N, C-alpha and C positions, 0 to 999 in steps of 0.2 A: 575434547574441547568444548569450550565456552562462546556462544556465538550473540549476537545482538542482531534484533528482528526490527524492522521499521514497516510501520499499520498504512493501510491504503483507506480510499475516501470511504468515510462514512462513519470515520471515527472519532470525528470534533462534535465540539458539543459548546454551546455558547459560554464563555466565559472561562475556558479552559486553560489558556494559556495566563491567565491574571496571577497566579502563584509564583509563575516563574518570573515575574517582572521584579521579584527581587534579590534573584540571584545576581551575582556581581555581572557588568558588563551585560546583562539581558537585552536593555533597552537598545543599549549603540549596536548592538547585534542586530537584534529585530528591526533598527534604522537603515542597516546597512542589505536586510534581507527582503524588506520591503522596495527598496530602488531597486535592486535586481531585478525582483518578482512583478514589480507594476500594482500591487497592492500594498492598504495599510493593514499590514499584520498586527498592528497593535491595538488597533480600533476593533480589528475583524475578531480578535485573539477573547478580547475584553467587553468587547461592548454589543456588538452586532447580535443578532438574534436567531434562533434555528433556521428561519428560513433564509436570511441572506449568507449566512455561511454554510449552506447547503449547495451553494451558487456552485457551478462545479471550477468556473475561473477562481473562486476566492476559497474554494475547501482545497484545491491542492495545492497550491502554493503555501497555505497555511499549517495543512496538515506536515510538509517536508522542514518547514521550519521550523516548527515545533519537536520534530524529531532531530534536526539539528542543533538545535538550542539543548534539548536536554543531553544528546550525544556529546556536546560539548562540555557538559557539566558534571559526566559519569566519572566520577574516579576510579582510577585501575584500566580506564579503557585500554590502554596498551596490551592489556590482558586477553583481549578479544581476538579469537581466531578466527573467526568467519562470521558476516553479515547476508543477508538478506532483507528484502523488501517485497511487501506484497501490493502488485500493483503501484499505483505512482507512488508507494514507498520506495520502489527501486531505485530513484532520483537520489532521497538521503540513503540509501546502503553504496549508492556508487559513491558520492561524497566521503564517506565512511572510509570504505576501500581505498580510498586516494586516485580511484579511477576520473572522478572529475573533481572539480574546483567548485566549494559552494557558492560561487558566485555561478559558476556556469550551470552547476546543480537547479541554483533558483532562477536562473535568467530559462533556462530548458522547460520546466514545470510551470511559470507562467505562461510561455507560451502553450504548452499543452493542454493547460486548461483552457486556454481564451479558444482553440482549434477544436477542442472536443465538443465547448459550450455551443460554436455556430455548428459544428457537424448535428448536435442533438436537437436543434433549432428546427433541423430541415425535416423531421418527421414526428410523429407522438409516436414514442417508444417509452421504454422503460426498462426495469428492472424487479426480476422477486427472488428469494430466496426459496430451495426446495428444501425443507429437512426431514430426513429419514427417507424409507422406500428402499426398493430395487434399482440402481443405479441405470441399470439396461434397461428396464420398465420405463423411468423417466426419459431416458434419453429418445429411446422410441414414441412416446408422446410427444415431446418436445418437436421432432421432425415431423409430425404431422400435423403440428401446429406451427412450422417455420419458423419456432425460437431457436435460438442457440446456447450452449452451456459457455457461460463468461467468467466463471471463478469455480474450478473445482478446489473445494477449502477444505476438502477430507473432512473425516470424524461425519460422514451423513449429511453432509451440505455441501448443495449444488446451488451456484448462482446462477439465473437464465435472465435471456435479455431477447427483446425485441417490439415486436411491434404493439401497442396498448392492447389492441382489442385481442389478442391472443393471449397476453397475460393474463388478461381478464377472464378468459375461456379456461386457462389451465389451472386458476382460482376456484371459477364454478365447477369444475369436474377434475379436482386432483386425483393423481395417482396413487392408486392403493396403497396407504402407509405412510402417506407424504401431508406435511401441512407446508402450504405456500401464503410465502407472508410478502407483498410488496415491500418494496425497498423506498426510499424517499431521496430518488436518486431524478438525474434530466435528463435520462438517454438510455442507449445499449452501449455501454461500453462493453469495449474488446470484443466486437462483432464486426461486420462488414461496414456497418451503419458509420463507422468510425474513418474508414477508408479517408477520406479530406485531411480529416487530423494530422494523421499518417504521414502523409506527403508535407504539409507545412512542418511537421516538426523534425523531420526528417532532412531539409532544406536549411533549419537551425542546426541541427545537429552537425551538420556537414563542416560547419564552421568554428566548432570548438576543439580543444586539446583534450586526449583522453591517453590516460597513462595504465600501465597495467596495476591489477590490484596489487596490495601491499599484507593482504590478509585474503583468506579462500571469501570467493564472491559466488552463489549461487542466483541462478536464474527462474525466472517463473516460465518460460518457453517451457522448460523439461526438466527443471530441476536440477540441472546439471551445474558442476563449478566452471566456472568460465576464467581462463589465464589471461586473455586478451581484453586490453580495454576497449579498445575499438569495438571489437566483437559485442564488446556488453554493451556499450551505447547502442548498436545496430538493432540489436534483441529490445533493448529498450524501447526504440522507434516503432518496432513491429509488434512491439506488445499493446499497442493502443489498440487495435484491432483482431489481438490473437486472445485464446482463453487464457487466463492465469492457472498455473497448474503450482497454486501450493500447497496441494496433498502430494505432490512429487519434491517438491524439495523440502519437505517434511521427512517423506523417505530417504532423504540423501541424507538430512542430520544424525538420522539413525544408523545409517550406514556408515556417517563418518565419525560417529562415537561420540555424539553431542552430550554432554553429560549439566549442560547449565543454559539456560536461556534467558537472555535480557529483551524486553519488548520498550523500545521507547514511547515518547508521548507522539500523541495522545493514545495512549497505551489501554488493554484489556481484551482487545478480539482475537488477537495473534496468540495471547497466553492462553485465554480460553480454548483454542483450538490445538494446540500444545499439549495441554492438559489431559486431550480424548487420545489424540492420534501417537504421543510420546511419552504415554503413563510413565510414571516413577521421573521423570526429567524435573529436577530444581526449575522454576520459573519467576520471574519478578516481572512488575507490569509497573513501569515506570510513570504515574499519572501525576503526578506534583513532584517538586524538589524532595520531599518529605521519603520519597522511596529512593533516593539515589542511595542511601546507605547500605539499605537491604540490599541492590543491586550491586553495587562495591563488594559487599560480603559474598555475596555467590561468584563473583568471580575472581575471587580471592582463595574461596575454602576448597579444602581436600573432599571431591565428591565421591 
């Protein structure tokens, strides 16, 4: 099975959308995405600096829009047998799987970004990546500091979240064998700090139509495939305040016999994780339109 995966927040970089504007219909599509999400995505993806696109309410719709723009430009995408997204990337995955319309996906992610930004502003919180070490020892230390695991990314990488003071304490005295890398995000995403955003998003999600997926779609909640579109949307909502289990998603990819992976724009993070956790599985990161041919070739190849 060949699959497509969609990245999460933090994968964006200044100007990364500029090469995509030369793709036929891209400007028109982005103008529509901008209207639905409430963000000027062309300006955000081509002109705004790193600080401005780091803003949660900008970054989330920008990433989903880029993923869908590159997905629509991907030759041979009908050969994709399964999809998954990391955190906010699940909205792009939901659209690619036919669960949500693109309008619903962009509208909801705009609401999600604004609600999460508002929740993040209520307390001084953040996130850090913990690389290496014994996971049980790391989790014990997190409990001591009242920090929470936010992203189980696999490949020896765990993203943790919570009060800024506690994150500084973790960095000052890291668990043996680990490196702690502060992340440039504005809040403790995928933790109880995001509970207000869950309720805001749930109210909006109740108003959109959801269809059952046309391809296999895996959930960040526990890595399992979800057959009901309505159930997947419910998990999307709950995910705002729950840990991302990308490690379990990758385990499910292996169990499903995935033999090729394409990561849509802004790509690189998930293919990097796959190279460590899914050794031997060919992967292509679609960073610019120049990568589309390689991705199409992987989808069509006999592996």
